[in-house]
A tleap script that builds the chain and sets N, CA, C and O, in Angstrom:
source leaprc.protein.ff14SB
mol = sequence {
  NMET HIE VAL SER ASP SER LYS LYS TYR GLN
  PRO ALA LYS MET GLU THR LEU ASP PHE PRO
  LYS ASN HIE GLN ARG LEU MET PRO TYR LEU
  VAL MET LYS ASP ALA ASP ARG PHE ILE ARG
  PHE MET GLN ASP VAL PHE GLY ALA LYS GLU
  LYS MET ASN TYR LYS PRO ASP GLY LYS ILE
  ILE ALA HIE ALA GLU LEU SER ILE GLY GLU
  SER VAL ILE MET PHE SER GLY ASP THR THR
  GLN LEU GLU PRO CYS THR ILE GLY GLY PHE
  ILE TYR VAL ALA ASP ALA ASP GLU THR TYR
  LYS LYS ALA ILE ASP SER GLY ALA ILE GLY
  VAL MET PRO ILE LYS GLU SER PRO PHE GLY
  ARG SER GLY GLY PHE THR ASP PRO PHE GLY
  ASN THR TRP TRP VAL LYS ALA TYR ARG SER
  THR CGLU
}
set mol.1.N position { 0.848 -1.168 0.000 }
set mol.1.CA position { 0.000 0.000 0.000 }
set mol.1.C position { 0.893 1.231 0.000 }
set mol.1.O position { 1.806 1.333 0.820 }
set mol.2.N position { 0.647 2.143 -0.889 }
set mol.2.CA position { 1.358 3.417 -0.933 }
set mol.2.C position { 0.640 4.411 -0.032 }
set mol.2.O position { -0.562 4.297 0.203 }
set mol.3.N position { 1.382 5.377 0.466 }
set mol.3.CA position { 0.790 6.390 1.339 }
set mol.3.C position { -0.381 7.066 0.642 }
set mol.3.O position { -1.391 7.374 1.274 }
set mol.4.N position { -0.247 7.294 -0.646 }
set mol.4.CA position { -1.331 7.961 -1.374 }
set mol.4.C position { -2.592 7.099 -1.460 }
set mol.4.O position { -3.680 7.610 -1.725 }
set mol.5.N position { -2.442 5.786 -1.235 }
set mol.5.CA position { -3.592 4.880 -1.282 }
set mol.5.C position { -4.301 4.768 0.064 }
set mol.5.O position { -5.273 4.021 0.178 }
set mol.6.N position { -3.845 5.488 1.082 }
set mol.6.CA position { -4.362 5.301 2.436 }
set mol.6.C position { -5.860 5.565 2.552 }
set mol.6.O position { -6.506 4.985 3.424 }
set mol.7.N position { -6.428 6.410 1.718 }
set mol.7.CA position { -7.862 6.684 1.796 }
set mol.7.C position { -8.673 5.496 1.309 }
set mol.7.O position { -9.844 5.360 1.663 }
set mol.8.N position { -8.060 4.628 0.496 }
set mol.8.CA position { -8.753 3.462 -0.030 }
set mol.8.C position { -8.733 2.302 0.965 }
set mol.8.O position { -9.538 1.377 0.861 }
set mol.9.N position { -7.837 2.350 1.903 }
set mol.9.CA position { -7.656 1.247 2.855 }
set mol.9.C position { -8.813 1.157 3.824 }
set mol.9.O position { -9.201 2.153 4.434 }
set mol.10.N position { -9.356 -0.016 3.965 }
set mol.10.CA position { -10.412 -0.284 4.942 }
set mol.10.C position { -9.903 -1.375 5.873 }
set mol.10.O position { -9.628 -2.484 5.416 }
set mol.11.N position { -9.773 -1.094 7.159 }
set mol.11.CA position { -9.273 -2.124 8.074 }
set mol.11.C position { -10.220 -3.319 8.136 }
set mol.11.O position { -11.436 -3.181 8.001 }
set mol.12.N position { -9.634 -4.482 8.342 }
set mol.12.CA position { -10.431 -5.706 8.458 }
set mol.12.C position { -11.265 -5.656 9.728 }
set mol.12.O position { -10.845 -5.100 10.743 }
set mol.13.N position { -12.432 -6.236 9.657 }
set mol.13.CA position { -13.275 -6.317 10.851 }
set mol.13.C position { -12.653 -7.328 11.812 }
set mol.13.O position { -12.099 -8.342 11.389 }
set mol.14.N position { -12.750 -7.043 13.087 }
set mol.14.CA position { -12.235 -7.974 14.083 }
set mol.14.C position { -13.098 -9.220 14.071 }
set mol.14.O position { -14.322 -9.149 14.182 }
set mol.15.N position { -12.447 -10.353 13.934 }
set mol.15.CA position { -13.196 -11.598 13.934 }
set mol.15.C position { -13.200 -12.194 15.334 }
set mol.15.O position { -12.291 -11.958 16.131 }
set mol.16.N position { -14.212 -12.951 15.609 }
set mol.16.CA position { -14.313 -13.631 16.891 }
set mol.16.C position { -13.797 -15.047 16.693 }
set mol.16.O position { -14.306 -15.790 15.855 }
set mol.17.N position { -12.799 -15.411 17.459 }
set mol.17.CA position { -12.216 -16.742 17.369 }
set mol.17.C position { -12.411 -17.476 18.677 }
set mol.17.O position { -12.468 -16.872 19.748 }
set mol.18.N position { -12.508 -18.764 18.574 }
set mol.18.CA position { -12.588 -19.599 19.755 }
set mol.18.C position { -11.278 -20.369 19.853 }
set mol.18.O position { -10.943 -21.141 18.955 }
set mol.19.N position { -10.535 -20.163 20.938 }
set mol.19.CA position { -9.317 -20.922 21.193 }
set mol.19.C position { -9.151 -21.039 22.700 }
set mol.19.O position { -9.782 -20.290 23.446 }
set mol.20.N position { -8.316 -21.961 23.163 }
set mol.20.CA position { -8.203 -22.207 24.606 }
set mol.20.C position { -7.881 -20.939 25.392 }
set mol.20.O position { -7.078 -20.115 24.955 }
set mol.21.N position { -8.503 -20.793 26.535 }
set mol.21.CA position { -8.307 -19.608 27.364 }
set mol.21.C position { -6.883 -19.484 27.883 }
set mol.21.O position { -6.441 -18.378 28.193 }
set mol.22.N position { -6.152 -20.592 27.985 }
set mol.22.CA position { -4.792 -20.533 28.494 }
set mol.22.C position { -3.745 -20.426 27.381 }
set mol.22.O position { -2.577 -20.756 27.585 }
set mol.23.N position { -4.170 -19.968 26.217 }
set mol.23.CA position { -3.274 -19.731 25.086 }
set mol.23.C position { -3.455 -18.309 24.573 }
set mol.23.O position { -4.481 -17.675 24.818 }
set mol.24.N position { -2.446 -17.813 23.857 }
set mol.24.CA position { -2.579 -16.561 23.132 }
set mol.24.C position { -2.990 -16.899 21.700 }
set mol.24.O position { -2.950 -18.058 21.289 }
set mol.25.N position { -3.373 -15.903 20.972 }
set mol.25.CA position { -3.738 -16.131 19.577 }
set mol.25.C position { -2.504 -16.466 18.747 }
set mol.25.O position { -2.588 -17.261 17.811 }
set mol.26.N position { -1.377 -15.880 19.073 }
set mol.26.CA position { -0.124 -16.119 18.361 }
set mol.26.C position { 0.892 -16.658 19.350 }
set mol.26.O position { 1.137 -16.041 20.386 }
set mol.27.N position { 1.497 -17.820 19.038 }
set mol.27.CA position { 2.515 -18.424 19.900 }
set mol.27.C position { 3.640 -18.948 19.034 }
set mol.27.O position { 3.397 -19.453 17.938 }
set mol.28.N position { 4.881 -18.833 19.514 }
set mol.28.CA position { 5.984 -19.432 18.746 }
set mol.28.C position { 5.907 -20.950 18.816 }
set mol.28.O position { 5.460 -21.515 19.815 }
set mol.29.N position { 6.350 -21.609 17.741 }
set mol.29.CA position { 6.441 -23.065 17.715 }
set mol.29.C position { 7.847 -23.422 17.267 }
set mol.29.O position { 8.257 -23.080 16.158 }
set mol.30.N position { 8.585 -24.110 18.129 }
set mol.30.CA position { 9.960 -24.482 17.860 }
set mol.30.C position { 10.074 -25.977 17.645 }
set mol.30.O position { 9.265 -26.759 18.146 }
set mol.31.N position { 11.089 -26.356 16.895 }
set mol.31.CA position { 11.434 -27.761 16.716 }
set mol.31.C position { 12.923 -27.850 17.032 }
set mol.31.O position { 13.718 -27.071 16.506 }
set mol.32.N position { 13.306 -28.806 17.900 }
set mol.32.CA position { 14.711 -28.844 18.302 }
set mol.32.C position { 15.190 -30.233 18.659 }
set mol.32.O position { 14.413 -31.135 18.969 }
set mol.33.N position { 16.506 -30.365 18.602 }
set mol.33.CA position { 17.147 -31.561 19.115 }
set mol.33.C position { 17.104 -31.467 20.639 }
set mol.33.O position { 17.246 -30.380 21.199 }
set mol.34.N position { 16.915 -32.575 21.293 }
set mol.34.CA position { 16.921 -32.677 22.750 }
set mol.34.C position { 15.899 -31.736 23.408 }
set mol.34.O position { 16.247 -30.899 24.241 }
set mol.35.N position { 14.660 -31.894 23.018 }
set mol.35.CA position { 13.585 -31.058 23.549 }
set mol.35.C position { 13.408 -31.240 25.059 }
set mol.35.O position { 12.972 -30.317 25.747 }
set mol.36.N position { 13.741 -32.416 25.570 }
set mol.36.CA position { 13.656 -32.629 27.019 }
set mol.36.C position { 14.638 -31.708 27.755 }
set mol.36.O position { 14.306 -31.150 28.801 }
set mol.37.N position { 15.828 -31.555 27.210 }
set mol.37.CA position { 16.822 -30.663 27.822 }
set mol.37.C position { 16.385 -29.205 27.708 }
set mol.37.O position { 16.674 -28.397 28.591 }
set mol.38.N position { 15.689 -28.868 26.620 }
set mol.38.CA position { 15.164 -27.512 26.450 }
set mol.38.C position { 14.194 -27.180 27.583 }
set mol.38.O position { 14.197 -26.063 28.100 }
set mol.39.N position { 13.367 -28.149 27.964 }
set mol.39.CA position { 12.432 -27.928 29.073 }
set mol.39.C position { 13.202 -27.552 30.333 }
set mol.39.O position { 12.867 -26.573 31.000 }
set mol.40.N position { 14.232 -28.325 30.657 }
set mol.40.CA position { 15.015 -28.042 31.869 }
set mol.40.C position { 15.687 -26.675 31.792 }
set mol.40.O position { 15.727 -25.953 32.788 }
set mol.41.N position { 16.220 -26.307 30.613 }
set mol.41.CA position { 16.849 -25.002 30.433 }
set mol.41.C position { 15.843 -23.889 30.700 }
set mol.41.O position { 16.136 -22.947 31.435 }
set mol.42.N position { 14.668 -23.995 30.109 }
set mol.42.CA position { 13.653 -22.956 30.268 }
set mol.42.C position { 13.160 -22.861 31.710 }
set mol.42.O position { 12.865 -21.769 32.196 }
set mol.43.N position { 13.070 -23.995 32.388 }
set mol.43.CA position { 12.680 -23.984 33.794 }
set mol.43.C position { 13.761 -23.341 34.651 }
set mol.43.O position { 13.456 -22.525 35.521 }
set mol.44.N position { 15.017 -23.698 34.415 }
set mol.44.CA position { 16.133 -23.162 35.202 }
set mol.44.C position { 16.340 -21.673 34.978 }
set mol.44.O position { 16.589 -20.931 35.929 }
set mol.45.N position { 16.240 -21.229 33.732 }
set mol.45.CA position { 16.556 -19.835 33.395 }
set mol.45.C position { 15.356 -18.905 33.570 }
set mol.45.O position { 15.493 -17.824 34.143 }
set mol.46.N position { 14.194 -19.309 33.089 }
set mol.46.CA position { 13.030 -18.426 33.080 }
set mol.46.C position { 11.931 -18.825 34.065 }
set mol.46.O position { 10.921 -18.129 34.171 }
set mol.47.N position { 12.111 -19.922 34.779 }
set mol.47.CA position { 11.060 -20.373 35.687 }
set mol.47.C position { 9.842 -20.907 34.954 }
set mol.47.O position { 8.728 -20.848 35.475 }
set mol.48.N position { 10.045 -21.429 33.741 }
set mol.48.CA position { 8.927 -21.940 32.934 }
set mol.48.C position { 8.243 -23.101 33.637 }
set mol.48.O position { 8.862 -23.848 34.395 }
set mol.49.N position { 6.948 -23.232 33.366 }
set mol.49.CA position { 6.139 -24.322 33.910 }
set mol.49.C position { 5.712 -25.222 32.746 }
set mol.49.O position { 5.247 -24.740 31.713 }
set mol.50.N position { 5.874 -26.518 32.929 }
set mol.50.CA position { 5.475 -27.467 31.897 }
set mol.50.C position { 3.964 -27.649 31.922 }
set mol.50.O position { 3.394 -28.036 32.942 }
set mol.51.N position { 3.313 -27.365 30.785 }
set mol.51.CA position { 1.864 -27.501 30.665 }
set mol.51.C position { 1.487 -28.823 30.011 }
set mol.51.O position { 0.485 -29.443 30.370 }
set mol.52.N position { 2.305 -29.249 29.043 }
set mol.52.CA position { 1.997 -30.461 28.293 }
set mol.52.C position { 3.297 -31.058 27.776 }
set mol.52.O position { 4.226 -30.335 27.417 }
set mol.53.N position { 3.353 -32.388 27.742 }
set mol.53.CA position { 4.509 -33.089 27.201 }
set mol.53.C position { 3.993 -34.410 26.638 }
set mol.53.O position { 3.775 -35.370 27.377 }
set mol.54.N position { 3.803 -34.446 25.325 }
set mol.54.CA position { 3.204 -35.603 24.661 }
set mol.54.C position { 4.286 -36.364 23.901 }
set mol.54.O position { 4.891 -35.836 22.969 }
set mol.55.N position { 4.523 -37.614 24.310 }
set mol.55.CA position { 5.508 -38.489 23.685 }
set mol.55.C position { 4.812 -39.801 23.303 }
set mol.55.O position { 4.842 -40.752 24.084 }
set mol.56.N position { 4.195 -39.875 22.138 }
set mol.56.CA position { 3.467 -41.095 21.790 }
set mol.56.C position { 4.355 -42.333 21.713 }
set mol.56.O position { 3.880 -43.442 21.958 }
set mol.57.N position { 5.640 -42.165 21.377 }
set mol.57.CA position { 6.540 -43.317 21.310 }
set mol.57.C position { 7.321 -43.507 22.614 }
set mol.57.O position { 8.127 -44.429 22.735 }
set mol.58.N position { 7.070 -42.617 23.594 }
set mol.58.CA position { 7.766 -42.699 24.860 }
set mol.58.C position { 9.170 -42.126 24.841 }
set mol.58.O position { 9.856 -42.150 25.864 }
set mol.59.N position { 9.622 -41.602 23.684 }
set mol.59.CA position { 10.996 -41.094 23.556 }
set mol.59.C position { 11.058 -39.645 23.097 }
set mol.59.O position { 11.603 -38.789 23.795 }
set mol.60.N position { 10.505 -39.374 21.931 }
set mol.60.CA position { 10.617 -38.043 21.318 }
set mol.60.C position { 9.358 -37.236 21.590 }
set mol.60.O position { 8.242 -37.727 21.420 }
set mol.61.N position { 9.550 -35.998 22.012 }
set mol.61.CA position { 8.413 -35.104 22.259 }
set mol.61.C position { 7.758 -34.756 20.926 }
set mol.61.O position { 8.378 -34.139 20.060 }
set mol.62.N position { 6.499 -35.160 20.773 }
set mol.62.CA position { 5.739 -34.819 19.574 }
set mol.62.C position { 5.108 -33.439 19.715 }
set mol.62.O position { 4.934 -32.723 18.728 }
set mol.63.N position { 4.766 -33.069 20.953 }
set mol.63.CA position { 4.210 -31.741 21.217 }
set mol.63.C position { 4.363 -31.464 22.708 }
set mol.63.O position { 4.045 -32.304 23.550 }
set mol.64.N position { 4.856 -30.272 23.012 }
set mol.64.CA position { 4.973 -29.861 24.407 }
set mol.64.C position { 4.659 -28.374 24.495 }
set mol.64.O position { 4.751 -27.638 23.512 }
set mol.65.N position { 4.287 -27.954 25.697 }
set mol.65.CA position { 3.989 -26.547 25.941 }
set mol.65.C position { 4.595 -26.136 27.272 }
set mol.65.O position { 4.512 -26.863 28.262 }
set mol.66.N position { 5.200 -24.964 27.278 }
set mol.66.CA position { 5.724 -24.350 28.493 }
set mol.66.C position { 5.051 -23.001 28.662 }
set mol.66.O position { 4.759 -22.318 27.681 }
set mol.67.N position { 4.805 -22.621 29.904 }
set mol.67.CA position { 4.290 -21.276 30.146 }
set mol.67.C position { 5.309 -20.498 30.960 }
set mol.67.O position { 5.960 -21.025 31.863 }
set mol.68.N position { 5.420 -19.233 30.608 }
set mol.68.CA position { 6.229 -18.269 31.350 }
set mol.68.C position { 5.276 -17.121 31.616 }
set mol.68.O position { 4.911 -16.379 30.705 }
set mol.69.N position { 4.877 -16.981 32.865 }
set mol.69.CA position { 3.814 -16.024 33.159 }
set mol.69.C position { 2.567 -16.456 32.417 }
set mol.69.O position { 2.128 -17.598 32.552 }
set mol.70.N position { 1.995 -15.561 31.637 }
set mol.70.CA position { 0.790 -15.884 30.871 }
set mol.70.C position { 1.096 -16.214 29.413 }
set mol.70.O position { 0.179 -16.375 28.608 }
set mol.71.N position { 2.378 -16.315 29.071 }
set mol.71.CA position { 2.784 -16.621 27.697 }
set mol.71.C position { 3.083 -18.107 27.551 }
set mol.71.O position { 3.567 -18.745 28.486 }
set mol.72.N position { 2.794 -18.656 26.371 }
set mol.72.CA position { 2.989 -20.073 26.099 }
set mol.72.C position { 3.918 -20.234 24.901 }
set mol.72.O position { 3.801 -19.522 23.904 }
set mol.73.N position { 4.842 -21.186 25.021 }
set mol.73.CA position { 5.715 -21.590 23.915 }
set mol.73.C position { 5.378 -23.039 23.613 }
set mol.73.O position { 5.305 -23.868 24.520 }
set mol.74.N position { 5.173 -23.346 22.338 }
set mol.74.CA position { 4.924 -24.717 21.903 }
set mol.74.C position { 6.163 -25.211 21.174 }
set mol.74.O position { 6.864 -24.433 20.528 }
set mol.75.N position { 6.431 -26.513 21.280 }
set mol.75.CA position { 7.604 -27.057 20.600 }
set mol.75.C position { 7.507 -28.570 20.496 }
set mol.75.O position { 6.643 -29.206 21.099 }
set mol.76.N position { 8.425 -29.127 19.708 }
set mol.76.CA position { 8.540 -30.573 19.579 }
set mol.76.C position { 9.999 -30.919 19.337 }
set mol.76.O position { 10.831 -30.053 19.064 }
set mol.77.N position { 10.284 -32.201 19.445 }
set mol.77.CA position { 11.609 -32.682 19.100 }
set mol.77.C position { 11.715 -32.815 17.590 }
set mol.77.O position { 10.704 -32.908 16.894 }
set mol.78.N position { 12.947 -32.825 17.087 }
set mol.78.CA position { 13.126 -32.966 15.647 }
set mol.78.C position { 12.944 -34.429 15.250 }
set mol.78.O position { 13.187 -35.346 16.035 }
set mol.79.N position { 12.515 -34.612 14.018 }
set mol.79.CA position { 12.287 -35.949 13.462 }
set mol.79.C position { 12.765 -35.934 12.019 }
set mol.79.O position { 13.304 -34.930 11.552 }
set mol.80.N position { 12.571 -37.032 11.314 }
set mol.80.CA position { 12.937 -37.042 9.896 }
set mol.80.C position { 12.027 -36.111 9.097 }
set mol.80.O position { 12.419 -35.637 8.031 }
set mol.81.N position { 10.812 -35.841 9.600 }
set mol.81.CA position { 9.891 -34.932 8.918 }
set mol.81.C position { 10.049 -33.485 9.373 }
set mol.81.O position { 9.721 -32.566 8.622 }
set mol.82.N position { 10.549 -33.267 10.595 }
set mol.82.CA position { 10.658 -31.918 11.157 }
set mol.82.C position { 12.103 -31.606 11.522 }
set mol.82.O position { 12.667 -32.204 12.439 }
set mol.83.N position { 12.686 -30.675 10.803 }
set mol.83.CA position { 14.049 -30.253 11.101 }
set mol.83.C position { 14.010 -29.166 12.172 }
set mol.83.O position { 12.994 -28.491 12.334 }
set mol.84.N position { 15.114 -28.994 12.904 }
set mol.84.CA position { 15.147 -27.935 13.928 }
set mol.84.C position { 14.782 -26.570 13.351 }
set mol.84.O position { 15.188 -26.212 12.245 }
set mol.85.N position { 14.014 -25.827 14.119 }
set mol.85.CA position { 13.559 -24.491 13.741 }
set mol.85.C position { 13.645 -23.624 14.991 }
set mol.85.O position { 12.953 -23.879 15.977 }
set mol.86.N position { 14.495 -22.599 14.951 }
set mol.86.CA position { 14.733 -21.773 16.131 }
set mol.86.C position { 14.045 -20.417 16.005 }
set mol.86.O position { 13.495 -20.070 14.960 }
set mol.87.N position { 14.095 -19.654 17.115 }
set mol.87.CA position { 13.492 -18.324 17.138 }
set mol.87.C position { 14.430 -17.322 17.784 }
set mol.87.O position { 15.444 -17.682 18.382 }
set mol.88.N position { 14.073 -16.079 17.652 }
set mol.88.CA position { 14.625 -15.005 18.459 }
set mol.88.C position { 13.481 -14.526 19.327 }
set mol.88.O position { 12.433 -14.145 18.806 }
set mol.89.N position { 13.658 -14.536 20.639 }
set mol.89.CA position { 12.578 -14.159 21.539 }
set mol.89.C position { 12.964 -13.004 22.438 }
set mol.89.O position { 14.137 -12.823 22.765 }
set mol.90.N position { 11.979 -12.229 22.834 }
set mol.90.CA position { 12.154 -11.112 23.776 }
set mol.90.C position { 11.291 -11.407 24.981 }
set mol.90.O position { 10.115 -11.747 24.851 }
set mol.91.N position { 11.887 -11.272 26.169 }
set mol.91.CA position { 11.130 -11.586 27.380 }
set mol.91.C position { 11.469 -10.599 28.492 }
set mol.91.O position { 12.638 -10.312 28.748 }
set mol.92.N position { 10.441 -10.092 29.142 }
set mol.92.CA position { 10.634 -9.246 30.317 }
set mol.92.C position { 10.904 -10.151 31.506 }
set mol.92.O position { 10.218 -11.153 31.706 }
set mol.93.N position { 11.902 -9.793 32.290 }
set mol.93.CA position { 12.285 -10.571 33.472 }
set mol.93.C position { 12.410 -9.632 34.663 }
set mol.93.O position { 12.532 -8.419 34.493 }
set mol.94.N position { 12.379 -10.193 35.870 }
set mol.94.CA position { 12.504 -9.382 37.081 }
set mol.94.C position { 13.927 -8.851 37.235 }
set mol.94.O position { 14.117 -7.716 37.673 }
set mol.95.N position { 14.924 -9.655 36.883 }
set mol.95.CA position { 16.325 -9.279 37.059 }
set mol.95.C position { 17.117 -9.768 35.851 }
set mol.95.O position { 17.416 -10.958 35.751 }
set mol.96.N position { 17.458 -8.869 34.938 }
set mol.96.CA position { 18.155 -9.243 33.704 }
set mol.96.C position { 19.531 -9.823 33.987 }
set mol.96.O position { 19.941 -10.782 33.333 }
set mol.97.N position { 20.254 -9.255 34.952 }
set mol.97.CA position { 21.593 -9.749 35.276 }
set mol.97.C position { 21.536 -11.199 35.772 }
set mol.97.O position { 22.332 -12.039 35.350 }
set mol.98.N position { 20.595 -11.479 36.664 }
set mol.98.CA position { 20.444 -12.827 37.219 }
set mol.98.C position { 20.031 -13.814 36.124 }
set mol.98.O position { 20.569 -14.919 36.056 }
set mol.99.N position { 19.089 -13.429 35.275 }
set mol.99.CA position { 18.621 -14.299 34.201 }
set mol.99.C position { 19.753 -14.608 33.236 }
set mol.99.O position { 19.925 -15.754 32.821 }
set mol.100.N position { 20.526 -13.589 32.877 }
set mol.100.CA position { 21.668 -13.761 31.967 }
set mol.100.C position { 22.666 -14.746 32.583 }
set mol.100.O position { 23.138 -15.657 31.903 }
set mol.101.N position { 22.984 -14.569 33.852 }
set mol.101.CA position { 23.940 -15.457 34.535 }
set mol.101.C position { 23.414 -16.893 34.550 }
set mol.101.O position { 24.170 -17.825 34.276 }
set mol.102.N position { 22.141 -17.083 34.864 }
set mol.102.CA position { 21.554 -18.426 34.860 }
set mol.102.C position { 21.680 -19.062 33.470 }
set mol.102.O position { 22.001 -20.243 33.345 }
set mol.103.N position { 21.425 -18.266 32.438 }
set mol.103.CA position { 21.498 -18.773 31.073 }
set mol.103.C position { 22.928 -19.204 30.727 }
set mol.103.O position { 23.139 -20.294 30.194 }
set mol.104.N position { 23.892 -18.356 31.027 }
set mol.104.CA position { 25.292 -18.681 30.731 }
set mol.104.C position { 25.712 -19.923 31.528 }
set mol.104.O position { 26.378 -20.811 30.995 }
set mol.105.N position { 25.323 -19.980 32.794 }
set mol.105.CA position { 25.639 -21.145 33.634 }
set mol.105.C position { 24.971 -22.421 33.119 }
set mol.105.O position { 25.431 -23.524 33.414 }
set mol.106.N position { 23.886 -22.275 32.351 }
set mol.106.CA position { 23.156 -23.423 31.796 }
set mol.106.C position { 23.565 -23.737 30.364 }
set mol.106.O position { 22.902 -24.526 29.691 }
set mol.107.N position { 24.650 -23.126 29.889 }
set mol.107.CA position { 25.178 -23.466 28.570 }
set mol.107.C position { 24.915 -22.479 27.454 }
set mol.107.O position { 25.301 -22.730 26.312 }
set mol.108.N position { 24.268 -21.359 27.753 }
set mol.108.CA position { 24.025 -20.345 26.712 }
set mol.108.C position { 25.325 -19.599 26.396 }
set mol.108.O position { 26.274 -19.617 27.181 }
set mol.109.N position { 25.348 -18.954 25.252 }
set mol.109.CA position { 26.483 -18.136 24.829 }
set mol.109.C position { 26.020 -16.690 24.765 }
set mol.109.O position { 24.998 -16.391 24.147 }
set mol.110.N position { 26.764 -15.791 25.399 }
set mol.110.CA position { 26.401 -14.383 25.403 }
set mol.110.C position { 26.441 -13.771 24.017 }
set mol.110.O position { 27.377 -14.009 23.253 }
set mol.111.N position { 25.432 -12.986 23.693 }
set mol.111.CA position { 25.366 -12.237 22.437 }
set mol.111.C position { 25.626 -10.764 22.731 }
set mol.111.O position { 26.372 -10.095 22.016 }
set mol.112.N position { 24.997 -10.274 23.796 }
set mol.112.CA position { 25.187 -8.900 24.234 }
set mol.112.C position { 25.089 -8.891 25.762 }
set mol.112.O position { 24.045 -9.225 26.321 }
set mol.113.N position { 26.180 -8.508 26.435 }
set mol.113.CA position { 26.132 -8.480 27.899 }
set mol.113.C position { 25.032 -7.535 28.390 }
set mol.113.O position { 24.640 -6.598 27.695 }
set mol.114.N position { 24.552 -7.802 29.585 }
set mol.114.CA position { 23.519 -6.953 30.181 }
set mol.114.C position { 24.107 -5.570 30.424 }
set mol.114.O position { 25.204 -5.426 30.965 }
set mol.115.N position { 23.359 -4.568 30.014 }
set mol.115.CA position { 23.780 -3.190 30.240 }
set mol.115.C position { 22.553 -2.316 30.414 }
set mol.115.O position { 21.430 -2.714 30.104 }
set mol.116.N position { 22.792 -1.143 30.907 }
set mol.116.CA position { 21.715 -0.172 31.083 }
set mol.116.C position { 21.230 0.268 29.709 }
set mol.116.O position { 22.036 0.531 28.816 }
set mol.117.N position { 19.926 0.347 29.542 }
set mol.117.CA position { 19.331 0.792 28.287 }
set mol.117.C position { 18.092 1.609 28.631 }
set mol.117.O position { 17.674 1.641 29.788 }
set mol.118.N position { 17.504 2.267 27.644 }
set mol.118.CA position { 16.280 3.004 27.951 }
set mol.118.C position { 15.247 2.063 28.582 }
set mol.118.O position { 14.987 0.978 28.064 }
set mol.119.N position { 14.681 2.478 29.670 }
set mol.119.CA position { 13.619 1.749 30.372 }
set mol.119.C position { 14.088 0.488 31.086 }
set mol.119.O position { 13.258 -0.359 31.418 }
set mol.120.N position { 15.394 0.328 31.337 }
set mol.120.CA position { 15.835 -0.818 32.132 }
set mol.120.C position { 17.143 -1.427 31.675 }
set mol.120.O position { 17.838 -0.880 30.819 }
set mol.121.N position { 17.464 -2.561 32.257 }
set mol.121.CA position { 18.682 -3.290 31.911 }
set mol.121.C position { 18.319 -4.412 30.948 }
set mol.121.O position { 17.318 -5.104 31.133 }
set mol.122.N position { 19.149 -4.587 29.910 }
set mol.122.CA position { 18.841 -5.612 28.920 }
set mol.122.C position { 20.112 -6.175 28.287 }
set mol.122.O position { 21.184 -5.574 28.353 }
set mol.123.N position { 19.957 -7.338 27.678 }
set mol.123.CA position { 21.040 -8.009 26.969 }
set mol.123.C position { 20.498 -9.251 26.292 }
set mol.123.O position { 19.290 -9.489 26.291 }
set mol.124.N position { 21.396 -10.048 25.713 }
set mol.124.CA position { 20.930 -11.221 24.987 }
set mol.124.C position { 21.902 -12.379 25.031 }
set mol.124.O position { 23.091 -12.205 25.297 }
set mol.125.N position { 21.379 -13.566 24.765 }
set mol.125.CA position { 22.183 -14.782 24.725 }
set mol.125.C position { 21.527 -15.780 23.777 }
set mol.125.O position { 20.334 -15.695 23.488 }
set mol.126.N position { 22.331 -16.724 23.301 }
set mol.126.CA position { 21.829 -17.819 22.480 }
set mol.126.C position { 21.858 -19.076 23.326 }
set mol.126.O position { 22.900 -19.438 23.872 }
set mol.127.N position { 20.718 -19.742 23.437 }
set mol.127.CA position { 20.650 -20.946 24.262 }
set mol.127.C position { 21.342 -22.116 23.554 }
set mol.127.O position { 21.676 -21.997 22.375 }
set mol.128.N position { 21.563 -23.235 24.237 }
set mol.128.CA position { 22.242 -24.381 23.633 }
set mol.128.C position { 21.493 -25.013 22.465 }
set mol.128.O position { 22.015 -25.926 21.825 }
set mol.129.N position { 20.277 -24.544 22.172 }
set mol.129.CA position { 19.449 -25.120 21.126 }
set mol.129.C position { 19.378 -24.220 19.891 }
set mol.129.O position { 18.709 -24.550 18.912 }
set mol.130.N position { 20.080 -23.069 19.946 }
set mol.130.CA position { 20.133 -22.155 18.804 }
set mol.130.C position { 19.153 -21.007 18.844 }
set mol.130.O position { 19.118 -20.203 17.912 }
set mol.131.N position { 18.351 -20.900 19.896 }
set mol.131.CA position { 17.403 -19.785 20.022 }
set mol.131.C position { 18.110 -18.597 20.668 }
set mol.131.O position { 18.877 -18.764 21.617 }
set mol.132.N position { 17.853 -17.418 20.160 }
set mol.132.CA position { 18.430 -16.210 20.747 }
set mol.132.C position { 17.359 -15.519 21.577 }
set mol.132.O position { 16.247 -15.282 21.105 }
set mol.133.N position { 17.709 -15.199 22.822 }
set mol.133.CA position { 16.782 -14.576 23.767 }
set mol.133.C position { 17.291 -13.201 24.152 }
set mol.133.O position { 18.457 -13.039 24.513 }
set mol.134.N position { 16.424 -12.220 24.074 }
set mol.134.CA position { 16.705 -10.862 24.528 }
set mol.134.C position { 15.901 -10.653 25.794 }
set mol.134.O position { 14.677 -10.783 25.789 }
set mol.135.N position { 16.586 -10.331 26.876 }
set mol.135.CA position { 15.924 -10.169 28.162 }
set mol.135.C position { 15.996 -8.708 28.604 }
set mol.135.O position { 16.972 -8.006 28.339 }
set mol.136.N position { 14.948 -8.278 29.277 }
set mol.136.CA position { 14.910 -6.899 29.773 }
set mol.136.C position { 14.206 -6.853 31.111 }
set mol.136.O position { 13.122 -7.411 31.281 }
set mol.137.N position { 14.842 -6.175 32.066 }
set mol.137.CA position { 14.192 -5.869 33.341 }
set mol.137.C position { 13.670 -4.439 33.176 }
set mol.137.O position { 14.431 -3.473 33.230 }
set mol.138.N position { 12.388 -4.334 32.980 }
set mol.138.CA position { 11.742 -3.055 32.665 }
set mol.138.C position { 11.758 -2.114 33.857 }
set mol.138.O position { 11.548 -2.519 35.001 }
set mol.139.N position { 12.008 -0.871 33.562 }
set mol.139.CA position { 11.949 0.178 34.570 }
set mol.139.C position { 11.154 1.340 33.975 }
set mol.139.O position { 11.574 1.943 32.988 }
set mol.140.N position { 10.034 1.643 34.563 }
set mol.140.CA position { 9.201 2.742 34.099 }
set mol.140.C position { 9.875 4.067 34.377 }
set mol.140.O position { 10.526 4.240 35.408 }
set mol.141.N position { 9.719 4.999 33.461 }
set mol.141.CA position { 10.275 6.342 33.668 }
set mol.141.C position { 9.190 7.324 34.035 }
set mol.141.O position { 9.442 8.526 34.123 }
set mol.142.N position { 7.995 6.833 34.249 }
set mol.142.CA position { 6.869 7.717 34.595 }
set mol.142.C position { 6.856 8.031 36.070 }
set mol.142.O position { 5.981 8.760 36.538 }
savepdb mol mol.pdb
quit
C-alpha cells in the first residue's frame, strides 16, 4: 500500500475466534534436538512451567507446551519430517543480570552483555538449542 492509497484502505473487521483460554492467539512453535533438555533449560533460566509433554513413542516429544507467566511456547523434538527451527525471543524478566547469569551457567552463549538501556537493563544470549533470547528488566520512567 502506498501512502497515497491510504484513503482506499479499509481495516479488516475484528473476527471472533474460539481458542483455549490458556493460550494466546499467536505463539511461537519451535522444533529442536533434545527437547527434554530444552524444558530443563527454560525452567532453570526463566522459571517456565510445563503444561503439556506428549511423547506417543515414549521417547521423542511430539508436542509440548511451556508457560512463562501468561505466555505459552509450543515445541517438539526434531524428526525425519521436522528439522530444527529456532526463534529469536524477547522476554521481560525481574532481574536481567540474574537471568543472563543463569542462562550462561546453563550453557548459553552471550550475544550482548547486560547493560543499562532506555527503560531498564537488557542483553541477549543464544541458548544451547540455537534460540536467541533478549531479556529486559523493565523500569518505568513515569
